[in-house]
C-alpha positions as CSV (number, residue, x, y, z in Angstrom):
1,M,81.8,80.5,-34.4
2,I,83.2,80.1,-30.9
3,I,87.0,80.7,-30.6
4,G,89.3,78.1,-32.1
5,Y,88.8,74.5,-33.3
6,L,87.3,71.3,-31.9
7,N,89.4,69.6,-29.2
8,N,92.0,72.4,-29.2
9,K,92.4,74.2,-25.8
10,I,93.0,77.9,-26.1
11,R,94.5,79.4,-23.0
12,T,93.6,83.1,-22.7
13,K,94.7,85.6,-20.2
14,A,91.8,87.9,-19.2
15,S,91.7,90.6,-16.6
16,L,88.8,91.6,-14.3
17,I,89.1,94.2,-11.6
18,G,92.8,94.3,-12.5
19,K,93.5,90.6,-11.5
20,P,94.4,88.1,-14.2
21,F,92.8,84.6,-14.3
22,T,93.2,81.6,-16.6
23,L,90.3,80.9,-19.0
24,I,90.2,77.7,-20.9
25,I,87.5,77.1,-23.6
26,F,86.8,74.0,-25.6
27,V,85.2,74.7,-28.9
28,L,82.4,72.8,-30.6
29,F,81.7,74.7,-33.8
30,S,84.3,75.2,-36.5
31,S,84.2,76.8,-40.0
32,C,83.4,73.4,-41.4
33,N,79.8,72.5,-42.2
34,I,78.0,71.5,-39.0
35,K,76.4,68.6,-40.7
36,D,79.8,67.0,-41.1
37,H,80.3,67.2,-37.3
38,K,80.4,63.7,-35.7
39,E,78.3,62.9,-32.7
40,S,80.1,64.1,-29.5
41,P,80.3,62.2,-26.3
42,K,77.4,62.8,-23.9
43,N,79.3,64.9,-21.5
44,Q,81.9,66.5,-23.7
45,I,83.3,69.6,-22.1
46,I,82.3,72.6,-24.3
47,A,83.8,75.4,-22.1
48,E,85.5,75.7,-18.8
49,V,86.5,78.6,-16.5
50,G,88.7,77.5,-13.7
51,V,87.2,74.4,-12.2
52,N,83.8,75.1,-13.7
53,H,82.8,73.0,-16.7
54,L,80.0,73.5,-19.3
55,T,79.1,70.2,-20.9
56,S,77.3,69.1,-24.0
57,S,74.6,67.4,-21.8
58,E,73.8,70.8,-20.2
59,L,73.4,72.4,-23.6
60,T,71.1,69.5,-24.6
61,R,68.9,70.1,-21.5
62,M,68.9,73.9,-22.4
63,F,68.4,73.8,-26.1
64,G,67.4,70.3,-27.0
65,K,69.2,67.5,-28.8
66,D,69.7,69.6,-31.9
67,W,71.6,72.4,-30.0
68,R,74.6,72.1,-32.3
69,F,72.5,73.6,-35.1
70,K,71.6,76.6,-33.0
71,K,74.9,78.3,-33.3
72,E,73.9,81.9,-32.5
73,K,71.8,81.0,-29.4
74,V,74.4,78.6,-28.1
75,N,77.3,81.0,-28.6
76,N,75.5,83.7,-26.8
77,F,74.7,81.4,-23.9
78,I,78.3,80.2,-23.7
79,K,79.5,83.8,-23.6
80,I,77.1,84.7,-20.7
81,W,78.1,81.5,-18.9
82,I,81.8,82.3,-19.2
83,K,81.4,85.9,-18.0
84,D,79.3,84.7,-15.0
85,K,81.8,82.1,-13.9
86,A,84.8,84.4,-14.6
87,I,83.4,87.2,-12.5
88,A,82.7,84.7,-9.7
89,I,86.2,83.4,-9.7
90,E,87.7,86.9,-9.7
91,A,85.4,88.0,-6.9
92,E,86.5,85.0,-4.9
93,K,90.1,86.2,-5.3
94,V,89.6,89.9,-4.7
95,L,87.0,90.0,-1.9
96,S,88.0,89.6,1.8
97,D,86.8,86.7,3.9
98,E,84.5,89.2,5.6
99,D,83.1,90.3,2.3
100,K,82.4,86.7,1.3
101,D,80.7,85.8,4.6
102,F,77.0,85.5,3.8
103,S,76.1,83.4,6.7
104,K,73.7,86.0,8.2
105,E,72.0,86.6,4.9
106,I,71.7,82.9,4.2
107,N,70.3,82.2,7.7
108,S,67.8,85.1,7.3
109,Y,66.7,83.9,3.9
110,K,66.4,80.3,5.3
111,N,64.2,81.6,8.1
112,S,62.0,83.5,5.7
113,L,61.6,80.4,3.5
114,L,60.8,78.3,6.6
115,K,58.2,80.9,7.8
116,Y,56.6,81.2,4.4
117,T,56.4,77.4,3.8
118,Y,55.0,76.8,7.3
119,E,52.4,79.5,7.0
120,R,51.4,78.3,3.5
121,K,51.0,74.7,4.8
122,M,48.9,75.9,7.8
123,L,46.8,78.1,5.5
124,D,46.1,75.2,3.1
125,T,44.6,73.2,5.9
126,A,42.9,76.0,7.9
127,L,41.7,78.5,5.3
128,S,38.3,78.1,3.8
129,P,38.1,79.2,0.2
130,I,34.3,79.6,0.3
131,V,33.0,83.2,0.5
132,D,29.2,83.4,0.5
133,D,27.2,86.1,-1.3
134,S,26.0,87.7,1.9
135,E,29.6,88.3,3.0
136,I,30.4,89.8,-0.4
137,L,27.4,92.0,-0.3
138,S,28.2,93.2,3.3
139,Y,31.8,94.1,2.3
140,F,30.5,95.9,-0.9
141,N,28.0,98.0,1.1
142,K,30.6,99.0,3.6
143,N,33.2,99.9,1.0
144,K,31.3,101.3,-2.0
145,E,33.6,104.3,-2.2
146,N,36.4,101.9,-3.2
147,F,34.5,100.6,-6.3
148,E,34.1,103.8,-8.3
149,L,33.8,103.3,-12.0
150,K,36.5,104.7,-14.2
151,E,34.4,104.6,-17.4
152,N,30.8,104.1,-18.6
153,I,29.5,100.6,-18.7
154,V,26.3,99.2,-20.2
155,R,24.0,96.2,-20.6
156,V,22.9,96.1,-24.2
157,R,21.1,94.0,-26.8
158,Y,22.0,94.3,-30.5
159,V,21.3,92.7,-33.8
160,K,22.8,93.1,-37.3
161,V,20.1,93.2,-39.9
162,P,20.2,93.4,-43.7
163,N,18.8,96.8,-44.7
164,K,16.2,95.3,-47.0
165,H,15.1,92.6,-44.6
166,K,11.3,92.2,-44.5
167,K,11.2,92.1,-40.7
168,F,13.5,95.1,-40.2
169,N,10.8,97.4,-38.7
170,R,9.4,94.6,-36.6
171,L,12.9,93.8,-35.1
172,R,13.2,97.5,-34.0
173,Y,10.2,97.0,-31.8
174,M,10.8,93.4,-30.7
175,I,14.3,94.0,-29.4
176,Q,12.9,96.2,-26.7
177,Y,11.0,93.3,-25.1
178,K,10.0,93.6,-21.4
179,D,8.6,90.2,-20.5
180,S,9.4,86.6,-21.1
181,I,6.7,86.0,-23.7
182,K,7.9,88.8,-25.9
183,K,11.5,87.7,-25.3
184,E,10.7,84.2,-26.6
185,K,9.0,85.6,-29.7
186,F,12.0,87.8,-30.4
187,F,14.5,84.9,-30.2
188,N,12.3,82.6,-32.3
189,L,12.3,85.3,-35.0
190,I,16.1,85.7,-34.7
191,Q,16.7,82.0,-35.1
192,K,14.2,81.6,-37.9
193,E,15.7,84.5,-40.0
194,H,19.3,83.6,-39.1
195,I,20.0,87.1,-37.8
196,F,23.2,87.9,-35.8
197,C,22.2,88.8,-32.3
198,E,23.7,89.4,-28.8
199,A,21.2,89.9,-26.0
200,N,22.7,88.9,-22.6
201,D,21.0,91.2,-20.1
202,S,23.2,90.0,-17.3
203,L,26.5,91.0,-19.0
204,W,28.1,94.4,-18.3
205,Q,30.5,95.8,-20.8
206,K,32.5,99.0,-21.3
207,L,30.8,101.4,-23.6
208,E,34.1,102.1,-25.4
209,D,34.6,98.4,-26.1
210,L,31.1,98.3,-27.6
211,K,31.9,101.4,-29.8
212,N,35.0,99.6,-31.0
213,L,33.0,96.6,-32.0
214,I,30.0,98.4,-33.6
215,P,30.4,101.5,-35.8
216,F,28.0,103.8,-33.9
217,K,28.8,107.3,-32.7
218,L,27.4,109.3,-29.9
219,Y,27.7,113.1,-29.7
220,N,27.9,112.9,-25.9
221,D,28.1,109.5,-24.2
222,E,26.7,110.6,-20.8
223,H,23.9,112.6,-22.3
224,F,22.8,109.7,-24.4
225,L,22.9,107.2,-21.6
226,R,20.9,109.5,-19.3
227,N,18.2,110.2,-21.8
228,Y,18.0,107.4,-24.4
229,N,18.2,103.7,-24.7
230,Y,17.9,103.0,-28.4
231,T,20.1,103.8,-31.4
232,E,21.0,102.4,-34.9
233,A,24.3,102.3,-36.8
234,P,24.5,101.8,-40.6
235,D,27.2,99.4,-41.7
236,G,27.2,98.9,-45.5
237,D,24.3,96.7,-46.6
238,F,23.4,96.1,-42.9
239,T,22.3,98.1,-39.9
240,W,23.0,97.5,-36.3
241,I,20.1,98.0,-34.0
242,L,21.1,98.6,-30.3
243,Y,18.9,98.7,-27.2
244,F,20.4,99.6,-23.9
245,T,18.7,97.9,-21.0
246,E,20.9,99.4,-18.2
247,N,23.9,101.6,-17.7
248,R,26.3,102.9,-15.0
249,L,28.1,106.2,-15.6
250,K,31.7,107.0,-15.0
251,N,32.5,108.0,-11.4
252,G,29.4,106.2,-10.1
253,I,29.5,103.0,-8.1
254,A,30.2,99.8,-10.0
255,P,27.5,97.1,-10.0
256,I,28.3,94.4,-7.5
257,E,28.4,91.8,-10.3
258,T,31.4,93.5,-11.9
259,V,33.5,93.5,-8.7
260,K,32.3,90.3,-7.1
261,E,35.5,88.3,-7.8
262,K,37.7,91.2,-6.7
263,I,35.8,91.4,-3.3
264,K,36.1,87.7,-2.9
265,A,39.9,87.9,-3.3
266,I,40.0,90.8,-0.8
267,I,38.1,88.8,1.8
268,L,40.3,85.7,1.3
269,N,43.4,87.9,1.7
270,H,42.0,89.3,4.9
271,R,41.4,85.8,6.2
272,K,44.9,84.8,5.4
273,Q,46.3,87.8,7.2
274,D,44.1,87.1,10.3
275,L,45.1,83.5,10.3
276,V,48.8,84.3,10.0
277,Q,48.5,86.8,12.9
278,K,46.6,84.3,15.1
279,L,49.2,81.6,14.2
280,G,52.1,83.9,15.3
281,N,50.3,84.8,18.5
282,T,49.6,81.2,19.3
283,I,53.2,80.1,18.8
284,Y,54.4,83.1,20.8
285,K,52.2,82.3,23.8
286,K,53.1,78.6,23.6
287,G,56.8,79.5,23.7
288,I,56.3,81.8,26.7
289,N,54.3,79.2,28.6
290,N,56.9,76.5,27.8
291,D,59.7,78.7,28.9
292,E,61.2,78.4,25.3
293,I,61.0,82.2,24.8
294,K,62.6,84.6,27.3
295,V,62.6,88.3,27.1
296,Y,65.0,90.2,29.5
297,F,64.2,93.7,28.4
298,E,61.2,95.4,29.9
299,G,61.8,99.0,29.1
300,E,61.4,102.0,31.3
């Protein structure tokens, strides 16, 4: 419950930084059941600190039309609002005119906003968001050392087969297809027998993520990936059959497919920086030529 009763003003003396100020609070909630509370005027003053007023309409915008039923949240908000306004009032009294002069900061901030808004508008019209594959490949080849893998990644096919399935042994062989004809036969069998399967040869995934998904264990990850491409993992009445089509080991260079979007973002950022630099140089030269910019210091 906020302090006091509805429509009763409580005048409290508070002190911040040793200086007293007058705090007046109008109270909405009382010990009575809130359901019995009559609808208040749209802009009823709920609290005030000096000339600052917190109205019921502001609470409606903040918490919705049923804000009167959210006592704890509203009370906390009112306390924060009061402290914020009270400190501002006390600061206004205590600080000198020089302390309260923010004209330089405001002007600097305004200039920063103007510069940012202008540059963004110019970039929206001049910056091409298209980055072709040849540009991405060129950047990748020149900066491979920046794309070192932090963990092992793999391309893998896997199926989950009932242990007693009549096609179990055949699937062990078929999942290792090397051409489109055998691939088609494999998927036809999978669909016909309703066997769970993941076989996207273009997808790279972290080996650790795969191990969290499928209950298979490797004595040594790097040794296995260097020397083998097939394993199985029992899982109750089923068995996971896994065939690794490709891998990249930790500390090696990442496949370009996995960093393509990152490289695109880097290239676009470089374009932005170049355009902003060119824009600044153009405006500077224009100002010099039009005699709008004058520099009187030449140095020694």
